[in-house]
N, C-alpha and C positions, 0 to 999 in steps of 0.2 A: 504492499500502499502508499504511495504517496507522501511526505511531508506534507502536514498542515503549512496551506498556506496563510503566510502574515495578515492581515493586514480588519475594516472593522467587519463583523463580520455583521447577518443580516437583524438576526433579533436586534445587536443593538443600534443599526443603525434607522430602524423602524423607533425606537426605546425616544431615539434621540429625541428624532422630528416629533414624536406625538408628546412629547415632556415639553418641547419649545410650545407647538401651538395648544397645549393645554395652559402651560403659562399665561399666554395672549389671552387665549380664552379665561381661565382666571379672570383678568383685570381687567378687559372686558365688563365682562358678567358681574366684579365689585363699581366698575365706574358705571354700567347701568342701573346696580341695584339701588346707589347711592341716587342717582339721576331719578331714578324713580320714588324714590320715596321723598327729594322732594315736589318734585309734581305732582305728588301725591297731598303734600302740604299744602302746598297751592290753591292746589282744588279742593281743598277743605277750608279754605280762607276765603275762598269766591261761595264755594254754596252752603256755607255753615256760619259767612262773618258779616263779609259786605251784601250778600244777598239778601239778608235778613234786615241786615243796618238801613237799604233802601228801603225794604217795606215797611221798618217801624218808622222811615225818618216820614213818611206818606201818615204812616197812622200819627205821626205825635201834628202834623201841619194838622189834620186833618181835625181832630184832637180841640187847636187852640181854636181853630173858625168854628167850631161849634161851640166854646163860649164866647167867643166876641160875637156870633148872630145870637146865642142866649141873651145876654142882657143888652144887645139893643131889641131885640124882643119883648123885653120885659121893662123895658122904660118905654115905650109905646102902648105897654096893652097894660104894665101892674099888675098882672096874674099872679101870681106866687108860682101856678102850675110853669108856666116860662123857663121858668130857671132850672129844672129836672135838667135840660139841656147840659149849663154849664156846669153842674154837681158834677155829670157824667163825663164832660171831654172834659173836668180836671184829672177826676178820676184814673180812665185810659190815659191820659197825658202825664198823670206820676207813672204808672203798669209799663208805659211804652219805658220812659227813661230810666226804670229799674232795665229793665229787660236788655237795652242799649247798653248802658253803663256794664254787664257783665261781658259784653262783645267788645270793648277798647281798650282791653292791655296791649294789645300788639299796633294799634294809631292814638299816637297821645295827640295828637296833631286834631285828627274825627272829635277826641274826649275834650280840645278846649275850642272848637267853635262848638256842642254842646253845652261849654260849662257857657259858654254866651249865648245860648236858644236860654238856657234854662233862668239866667238872670233878667233878659228881657221878658221873661212872662209874669214872672214876678214882681218885675217894674210895672207892668202891665197892669196887673192883678190889682195889686197899690195906687198904681194912681187912675186909672180908667175905673176897670171892674170894678169896685169894693163902693168905692165911693157913688157910682151911677145906681149901683142894688141899691145904698144904704137910702142913699135919697131918696129913690126914688116908695119907698116902703114909708119912707117919715113925713114926705113934703109932696108926695105926688108923682104920677107921672111928667108935667111937666116941668119941673123941677132938676128930673130924673134927665130927659131929654135934654135939657140946659147945659148938662153937661158929657155931650157928647157931641164935641165939637172939632174943628180939622184936624189940631193937636192930638187930639187921644185920637184920630185917627190916624195919620203919622203918626205915633208911637207902636200902632200893631204893624201898619208896616213896616214899620223898623223887625217888629218879632220876625214879621212875614221873611224879611229880605232875613234874618241871621239863619231862617229855616232853611232856605232856600242854600242859604254859603253853607251849611250843614253838610244839604243834601249834595252840594256838589264837591265835597271834600272824600265825602262816603262815594260818590265815582271814580274819583281819584284815584283814591284809593284800588277799587274794584277795575279799572283799565288797567290799571299796575301790575295788580296779581294777574290780570287774565295776561299780559304782557308777557311777566316770568313763566306762565303754563306751558306761550308758545313757545319759547324759549329752553325751555325743557324739555318739550316736546320735541323739537328740533333738535336736539346732544342727543337725545335720546332713538329718536329713527335714525340719525349720525352715527351711536354708538352702533348699535344694530349691521347699520347696516357696512361698519370698517368689522361689526366678526363674523359676518359671515362672509368677506373679501379675506379672511384669515382662513373661513373654512374651505374658501373655493382655493385660495392659491393654496392651502398647503391639502387637497385631495390630488388636485395637480399634480403638486411635486411629488405625492405618497405613489401617484399612479406611475408619472414616469419614474421612481426608481422602481417601483415593485415590475413595469414593462425591461429597465432595464439589466435589472438584478433577480430578477426572477419569473419572467415571459421566457427571457430567451432564454437561459440558459435551461431551461425546464423543456421545451422547443426542442433546444436542441438534444440533449439526452435525450427527451421519446422519443427521434427519431433515430439516432444511434442503436436505442433499445429493439422499437421495432425491425429495424434492419434483423438485430438479430433472431429479434420472435418473426423472421421471413425465415430463417434456416442459417442464416450467416453469421453461423455460432465463435468466427476466427474475430468476429469484427472487435478490435479496442473501442471499447468504451470510454471517451474521455470530456471536460467538464468544464467551463469558466464558471467564474460568479464570484459567489461571496463561498467565505470556508466549508460553510456545512453544505451548499451545493455538493463540492467539490468530492469532501468526503464522502457524499451518497453517490456520485458516478465513481469512485473507486469501488466502495461498494458494491453497488450494483454490477459494475466490471469483473471485481470475485464471484459473481454470482453465477455469470456469464460461462469463467473458467468452469466453474462447478456442476455445473448441468452442462456443460464440454463433452467434462469428463465421464458425469455419468449420463449422457446421454452414449456416450460410446460403449460405454458398459449396457445400457437398458438394447440398444441396440445387439449387439451379442448376441443376450439374454433371448431377445424376442426369438433370434431366427432358432434357440434354441428350444422354445416355447413353441412355435409356429410350426416345428417337427416333432414335439409331443403332441401338437394338438393335430397334425394329422394323424399320426398314430393311436391316437384314442381315436378320433372317427371316423378313421378303420374297425377299431373294436368296437367303435359302437355300433355301426352297421349289422355286423357284424355277431354281434349280441341281440338288437333287433332282430335281424332276420333267425337270428339260434332262438329267439322266444316267442317268434312269428310260429316257424316249425315246429317247436314243443309241446306249444301253444296248441295247435289243430291238427299233432302225434296224440294229445294225450284225448282232445275230443274227440276223435276217430277212432281210438283205442277204446276210448271206453263206448262207443254205440258200438264195435266189434264186437265189444266183449261183452253185452246183452244177448247177443244170438246164443253161444253157445252157454251161460250161462244161466240163462233159461234150459236150455235142455239140458243141460247136468240133473238143477236142480227139478223141472219134472218127470223124467225117467228115477231121480230120487226118491222124489214122490212115489214112484208107478210099484217100486219096490219096494216101500214102507208098508203102500198098501196095501198089494196082492200078495207079499211073502212075508208078513208081520206075525208071526208065530211059530210059520213052517220052519225058520231057520233058526240056529242056535240061537241063546240070549246076547251073544258076543257078536254076530252076525248081524240083531238089529240094533244093537248100539252101535258098530259102524257104522250102517246105513243112515243110523238118527244123525251122526257125527256128519254123514259129507252131507245130510242135508242144509242142516242146521249154517252150513257153512255157506253151502249156493247161496243161502236166503243172506248170510251174512257179508257175503259180496256185493248180492243185487242190492242191497241200503247203502255198504258201502259206494259201491261207482255212485248208483247216483244222487247222494250227498256231496259226493265230489261235482260232477256236473251241477249240480247247483251251484256248489262254492265256485266255480269257477266258472257261471252266467252270469256273480254279479259284479255290475256293473258297466258287463258286458256286450248285453238283448236287453234297453232299455226302452223305453214308452214314452219317458222324457217328463219331467218334475210338473205333478197339477195341485189343487190343498186337496188338503184329505184330510176329513177327519176321523181323530181317533177312537170315536168313540163307536162311530162306524163299524170301524176296523174289528176293535172290540168285539162288536155282535158275530163279526162272521167269525171272528179265533173262538168264540164260542161257543159256536156247531162246529168247527173242525175240532175243541178237544171234550166234544159231549158226551163220546163216550172213553173216554179215559179218567172226565169226571164221575158218569155211571158206577164204572168198576172202583173209584178211588173214594167214591163219596165224600166229593171235592166239594168247594164252597170258590165263588170266583166273583168279586167286585171288582166295582171300575166307577169312580164319580170326573166328571167335572176336565173331562181329557180335552185339548185345542186341535186346533186346525194348523195342521203345517204345511209345510212344502213337498212334496217326494214325490215316490212311487206306490201307489194305492198295495200292488202285489209283495214290492220287500219289506214292505213293514207290518204286513198279514202275518208274514212269518218270521219276522223279527217279534211278534208280539208272542204268537205261537208259540214258539222256540223258548218263548221263558217262559209261560204258563204252565207248558207240557214242563217243564224240567222241574217248575215246581211242588206238581203233580208228584212227575217220577219218586224224586226225593227226596219223600213224608218222610217223619214221622207215623210206627206202626202201629205207638196209639194214640195217637190222636188224628182225628178228623181234618186233610188239608182244607185252609184256608191261604184262599191267591187272593188279594190287594192291586192296584194299576192305580198310582193316583202322576197327578201332574202339579208343578210348581213353576210360573218367571221367575231365571235369576238372570238380572241384567237382559240380553239379548235374546238368551236361548230360554230351552221347556226341560227343566230335569223332570223325566220320564221316570218311577218307579215304579217293580216290581220286589212285594214283599209280600212272605210266606215264613209258616209257623212248619217248615222242616227239618231237616238233619243240620243244615246251616256247613258252612266253607270256613276252616281255618285260617287264619292272615296269612299264615305262610305258602299258603296255594290261591291265594286271590286271585296274584298273575298267574299263574297255569292253567285257570281254566279254560281261556282265551284262545291257547294254542289247540290247533288246528290235530287232532287226532288222541291230544291230552284226554287220560283219565285216572282220576281220581277212586277212580273201583272197580270192583272185577264183574267182566260182563255179567257173569251169574246172581252178583247183586241186585246189580239194574243196569238193563241193558242196552241195549248205545253202540252209536261207527265212533262218538265224542267230536264230530266233527256239529256239534249245534251248536254251540258257543261261541265256533272261530265265526259261525255263517251269521249270531247277530254281531260278532265285532266289525265285520265284516261290514254286513249292512248302516251298520252306525255313519262306519268314520267316512261308506259315502255320501250318505246326505249327511258330512259335514259336525259329527258329532265326536264326540266319543263314551266307552261302556270302561262302570268297572265297578266292583263287590265294594260298597259297604261293609266292612267287619265290628261296628261298633254298636246294631241291631242289637240288640236285649237277648234276642232268639230266630232263630230259620232264618233264613236268606234275606238280602237285599240287593237285588242289582241294579244298579242306576245308572242312565244312558243322555245324554242331550241331542237337543234338535235343535238348529236353528229358529227360530220366533217368528211370525210374518210383522214387519215393521209396522203394522195397524194396532196389532196386540202391544209390541216395545209400547209407543206412544199412549197408547189407553192409558195401559201400568203408571207412565209418567205423569197423567195429568190429573189421576185421582191416589197420587201419592201427597203427603200431610203431612205436616209435623208430628199431628197426635197419634199417625199410621205405627204402629208399633214395626220392625225394620226387620229387611228379609234373612231368613235364616243365614247362618255362612254357609257355602258349596260342602260336601257332605255332610251336616248334619244331618240327620234322619227321627223321624217320626215316629213311633213304639209300633208290631202292629197292629195291637191291637186300638191306638188311639187315632192311628191314619184316617178312618171310613167317619169317627166324629167329630175329629176336626176338620177334613175334607167337606162333614155334611156343615159345619155352621158356615165356612166360605162357599157353599152355594145358597145359602139360605134358607137353608135345617129345612129344604125338602123329602120328604119322606117316603113322597107317593112311587107307589109300585111302576119299575120301566120294566119293557120287553125289550131282548137283546137285537132287534131289529129294529130300535128306535133311533135316530141321526142322534135325537137331542143330549144334552150333557148330562153330569147328575146318571150313566147309567150305571143297569145293577139286571142280569139275567132272570129270568121266572121271576120272581116279585121281590122278596125285600129284600132277596140273596140267592146265587146259582147254586140249589144242593140238591143233587143226583142219589138217588141209589134208594 
């Protein structure tokens, strides 16, 4: 890596420029704040001092005119009621003078003019108004009118002139305040223009500096990186500009060198991988062909084995019927072994064919009502239930998407196993139920049979895996393997719940319809009890009661062929025997 080039860094340059601009703007902002405060004070003087003073000076003049008019009217009429305007004007004069005095702290010249007006008003009342009023009261109107002379009028005119001088002084003070407001406003505008110019100049300087120190070096670096990205990994990257950009260019060039070295290694590895992939492709094609041939072979062989097996079984049965008792006991035993072996081979081949067809021969997924399916299962297992005096119940099974024949086979296998693996001293009871867990229906088939030990819970779904001898429990050992394949074909999973207190509980999941999931989410509320965790179980003797409560406690009898939810075969339960 090249040594760091000296000079100011980009950060230092930008910080310096922003600092200078910030100091200028702070200074301008301080001056603007001071000028704005001064302008606010001057406007306050106009609005709250000189303006009210002008109004109050006019009110003062009106009060004096009311007094003069009242005195003249009383001298003419002699009625005491005509003196009321005089007294009201005197009170108004005192009030206005008090209000004006409160506003004259900053205007001493107006205060002096105000003093002159007060003195002349008091002199006019002493020399004119009070004598006229007293004389009219004592000597009558003629004597009172005789005191209203030209000299008295001139004295009131002097009072009016003093009020006019007061108003002129107030107007002068207001004009001076207005001029000061205009001056401060102009200065404030100038300061704002200067601040705007500072911002514009700083922005222009910053823009030019960024173009020279940032944009141009970055553009050059991007051009060189683009050349490398297009495949020229041997192109050396060099950068000019601030020290940060030079270091960035060195780092990018070091990355280029590392990428070039790695690319050479990757190319070699890719050539090896391509060769391996070609070999794997050939093996996959060979394996696909082999599996297809094996599948066809197994299917054809199974069909071809049916005819000789049927022939062997038929002739063995003929031997058994025709020569039973005519040969010795050992010959009868051998014939029985041959018949049983041929029949077991036929069952085994049929089960293998059924197992191989799952997922291969499909009719397409449709909406399937499991209540109707359970009605079909009840009909298929009727003979076995009659023989074992078994009870089969189910409640509120959902509608799902799947293939009805496969789902019928699935539930028939589970119910048949529950009846087959029963306890000798207990009447078999099989119950099928469902609950919504998330976006899946968890369907349970529970019985009160012999149960399954936990260590064998995973082995029972293996094809041909048996936990008991064929003499104790007949069968080929492929039923639960078919169950597992059907469940997985429908996108679910199956397991044995080993936490039940008695019997066996086999549970499997099937995807729920979107409408069921949305409906369940819509009715959920904080007061609703939480759903049981996955794998939790309900004892078989409590399951029917719990599910009955969920289905509004309906205890009406249902028929096996009815498509309604809460189904039971026969009356309240299916008990045959």
